[in-house]
C-alpha positions, 0 to 999 in steps of 0.5 A, spaced: 499 500 500 505 504 501 509 503 495 502 504 491 501 511 494 508 513 493 508 511 486 501 515 485 503 521 488 510 521 484 505 521 478 508 514 476 502 510 474 505 505 470 509 503 476 502 504 481 499 499 476 503 493 478 500 493 484 493 492 481 491 485 479 488 485 472 486 478 471 479 480 471 480 485 465 481 483 458 488 482 456 487 487 449 485 493 454 490 492 460 496 496 457 491 501 455 487 501 462 493 499 466 495 507 468 488 509 468 485 505 473 491 506 477 490 513 477 482 513 478 483 508 484 487 513 487 482 518 486 477 514 489 481 512 495 482 519 497 475 521 497 472 515 501 478 511 505 483 514 509 489 509 509 492 508 515 498 504 515 499 502 522 492 499 521 495 494 516 498 488 517 505 488 516 506 480 516 506 476 510 500 472 511 496 478 513 490 478 519 489 471 520 482 473 524 478 478 520 474 472 518 476 472 510 480 467 507 487 467 508 489 470 501 484 476 502 484 483 507 479 488 507 481 495 506 474 498 506 467 499 503 465 504 498 458 505 496 457 497 498 463 495 494 468 492 498 476 494 497 480 488 497 487 486 497 489 479 495 495 475 495 497 472 488 503 469 485 508 474 483 515 474 479 519 468 480 514 464 484 514 469 490 506 471 493 505 478 493 499 482 495 495 487 490 488 490 489 484 484 488 481 482 481 474 484 483 476 491 486 480 492 479 473 490 475 469 495 479 474 501 478 470 504 472 463 504 477 467 506 483 470 512 479 463 514 476 460 515 483 465 517 487 471 520 483 471 527 481 466 526 476 465 530 469 467 536 472 474 532 473 474 530 466 472 536 462 478 540 466 484 542 462 489 537 463 494 541 468 488 542 473 486 535 474 493 533 474 497 538 478 497 535 486 499 539 492 498 536 499 493 531 497 489 536 493 488 538 485 490 544 482 483 545 480 480 544 487 485 549 490 482 554 486 475 552 487 476 553 495 479 560 493 473 562 489 468 559 494 472 563 500 471 569 495 464 568 494 462 566 501 463 572 504 459 577 499 453 571 499 453 571 506 452 579 506 446 578 502 443 572 506 444 576 512 440 582 509 434 578 507 434 574 514 435 581 517 429 584 513 425 578 515 426 579 522 425 586 522 418 585 519 416 580 525 420 583 531 416 590 529 410 587 531 411 585 538 411 590 544 418 588 547 424 591 545 428 585 547 428 581 540 429 588 537 436 588 540 437 581 539 436 582 532 441 587 531 446 584 536 446 577 532 447 580 525 455 579 525 454 572 528 449 570 523 454 573 517 459 568 520 455 562 521 452 563 513 459 564 510 461 557 513 455 554 511 455 557 504 462 555 504 461 547 506 455 547 501 460 549 495 466 544 498 462 538 497 461 539 489 470 539 489 470 532 491 476 533 496 480 527 499 478 524 506 484 527 509 483 534 506 475 534 507 477 532 514 482 538 515 477 542 512 471 540 516 475 541 523 476 548 521 469 549 518 467 546 525 471 551 529 468 557 525 462 555 527 464 554 534 466 561 534 460 564 531 456 560 536 460 563 542 460 570 539 452 569 539 452 568 546 457 573 548 452 578 544 446 575 548 449 576 554 450 583 553 443 584 551 440 581 557 445 585 562 443 591 559 436 590 560 437 588 567 441 594 568 435 599 565 431 595 569 434 596 576 436 603 574 429 605 573 427 601 580 433 605 583 436 599 586 443 601 585 446 595 588 444 590 583 446 595 577 453 594 580 452 586 580 450 585 573 456 587 570 460 583 574 455 577 573 455 578 566 463 577 565 463 571 569 458 568 564 462 570 559 468 567 562 465 561 563 462 561 555 469 562 553 472 556 557 467 552 554 468 554 547 475 553 548 475 546 550 470 545 544 475 548 539 481 543 543 476 537 542 475 539 535 482 539 533 484 533 536 486 534 543 485 529 548 481 534 553 480 529 559 487 528 559 488 535 558 483 536 564 487 530 568 494 534 567 490 540 570 488 537 576 495 534 577 498 541 576 492 545 579 496 546 586 502 549 582 497 554 578 493 556 584 500 558 588 502 562 582 495 565 580 493 566 588 493 574 587 489 573 581 484 569 585 485 574 591 482 579 586 476 575 583 474 573 591 475 581 593 471 583 587 465 578 589 466 581 596 465 588 593 459 586 589 456 582 595 457 586 601 456 593 597 460 597 601 461 602 595 457 602 588 459 604 581 458 611 581 458 612 588 463 618 591 468 615 597 474 615 601 479 610 601 486 608 602 491 614 605 485 619 605 484 618 597 477 620 594 474 619 588 468 616 584 467 609 583 467 607 575 468 600 575 468 594 579 471 589 575 473 581 576 481 583 577 480 591 579 476 597 581 477 603 577 476 610 581 476 617 577 479 622 582 478 629 584 483 630 579 480 626 574 485 621 573 484 614 573 486 610 579 486 602 578 486 598 584 486 590 585 480 588 588 484 584 594 487 591 596 480 595 595 476 590 599 481 591 605 481 599 605 476 602 610 472 605 605 467 611 607 462 611 602 459 618 601 454 616 596 450 612 601 449 618 606 441 620 606 443 627 608 449 632 609 452 635 615 453 642 616 457 645 621 460 651 622 463 656 628 461 663 628 466 668 632 462 674 634 466 680 637 467 681 644 463 687 644 456 683 643 452 684 649 448 678 652 442 681 650 444 681 643 447 674 643 440 672 645 438 675 639 443 672 634 442 665 637 434 665 637 434 668 630 439 662 627 435 657 630 429 660 627 433 660 621 434 652 621 427 650 623 424 655 617 429 653 612 425 647 607 432 643 606 434 643 613 432 637 618 429 641 624 430 635 629 438 635 630 439 642 628 442 646 634 445 653 635 449 654 642 454 659 645 460 654 646 466 658 648 469 664 650 475 664 645 481 668 645 479 674 641 471 671 640 465 669 643 464 662 639 457 660 637 457 653 633 451 652 628 450 644 626 444 642 622 443 636 617 442 638 609 436 634 606 440 632 600 445 627 598 448 631 592 454 635 594 453 640 589 445 641 592 448 641 599 453 647 597 447 651 594 444 650 601 450 651 604 451 658 601 444 660 602 444 658 610 451 662 610 448 669 606 442 669 612 447 668 617 450 674 615 444 678 615 442 675 622 449 678 625 449 685 621 441 686 624 443 684 631 448 690 631 454 686 632 459 683 627 464 677 626 471 678 630 478 678 627 483 674 629 487 680 633 489 682 639 486 689 642 491 693 647 486 698 652 490 703 655 486 707 661 487 709 668 486 702 673 480 703 678 483 698 682 478 692 686 472 694 689 474 695 696 467 694 699 465 688 696 471 685 697 471 686 705 463 683 704 466 677 701 471 676 706 467 677 712 462 672 709 468 667 709 470 669 716 463 667 718 463 660 715 469 658 718 467 661 725 460 657 724 464 651 722 460 651 715 466 652 710 464 649 704 471 646 702 472 641 700 465 640 698 459 643 700 455 639 706 450 635 704 444 640 707 446 645 703 446 641 697 439 638 698 437 645 699 439 648 694 438 643 689 434 645 682 433 652 685 436 656 679 430 658 674 432 654 668 430 656 662 431 663 664 425 667 667 421 670 661 423 665 656 418 662 651 419 655 654 418 657 660 411 660 658 409 654 655 411 649 660 406 650 666 409 646 671 415 650 671 
């Protein structure tokens, strides 16, 4: 068999004919038919039987357990005809193996049914004669023409299907089918091109090895087209859920969808890769087993990537921050979260730079999420001049409290205004309130409005804001009030003589007598009037 195939590949058909048993062919036609039969048989074998030498016996007597007589070997079956080898006497009396006389007799029929057909016969001589990589020249030309024609033909087929699809999906209320139709045109175009190429290649009468290689390539392209379509479907579903969750105000789920989509895409690509490897002949079972053996080494090498993956999952599950939230992280850095990916999180800083942080690190940061707050605190300390009188201060405090209660954008419950300190150069008044917004720009508007109204109140009270300064007073020292000093000293002497000196503490009777006797709130306040028990 090896000698016959090598002779045909070298186009030495006269030598190849020596491996055919022509006993069933008339002697007058043997010389004419010998080379023709040898060539036609090679073409039929190429198209129908992939000869593997390692499956043929290399023993002189051939296979003994195949159920055939000792002088016959079965090479294969083509269209109901058995292709046999038989052992016949050769030159010098030695027995040799040749194609059987019955097989040689069937060559014309086999070639008419399974050869190149009339196309191969009517082509000019060089086209069916020149052979390269088990393909004739005309077959190479045919494959190139098919590849050139399949691409534009697929565009035409896709356009027709798209027009029909548009008329169908236009009658439905949902927009999902419209998006799928738009997104799947590319994968369908590739699918159509592969199918058209496969149909055209059927008429090229390819040899079995070439047909199997071409089929492997076609299946690989179909896997690519199918994977491409699945990825597009995942994008459509993700977009739909993002829009739905955004409309419902469920921001947490909005940030989960992109990461979930990436995980699904990764799984699809992994399955597609396995299918491609299986298609091109890799032993996927052995490959998976090998990965299991080397899994520990891979895990150690990829531990940082795995940590980032689990960090991203924890960020999505716990949701300390979501996409679009403004937050502080790390060394007091701040920015808006733009994307939470499988490996890293991207944050747009106030300087408009994009910071990429591994998920394993970002999930371990102490995160301060400004986007999750329901209100924003307004806090300031007013520094009023020391010349402010107590009643002026009371007027300022009263009007400021009224301002915070009356303002529609200020929460009245925790709002407070208090005189808190006698500062080095001012009387300090603390103003604390919560603005009813979580948008920073809106907060700044309200803050500006409140501050302007505070300035008006301070001005209307006849006082003003203190400057960080020191004041030097020049005047005649009037000294201490001698009468009041003598009165105070006499009172202390009386306490001492009566054994009632209140040091280190007041005696229990005095404490009990004066407990709660001070009028608070002060006499004349609105709070006292509204509380009869006071």
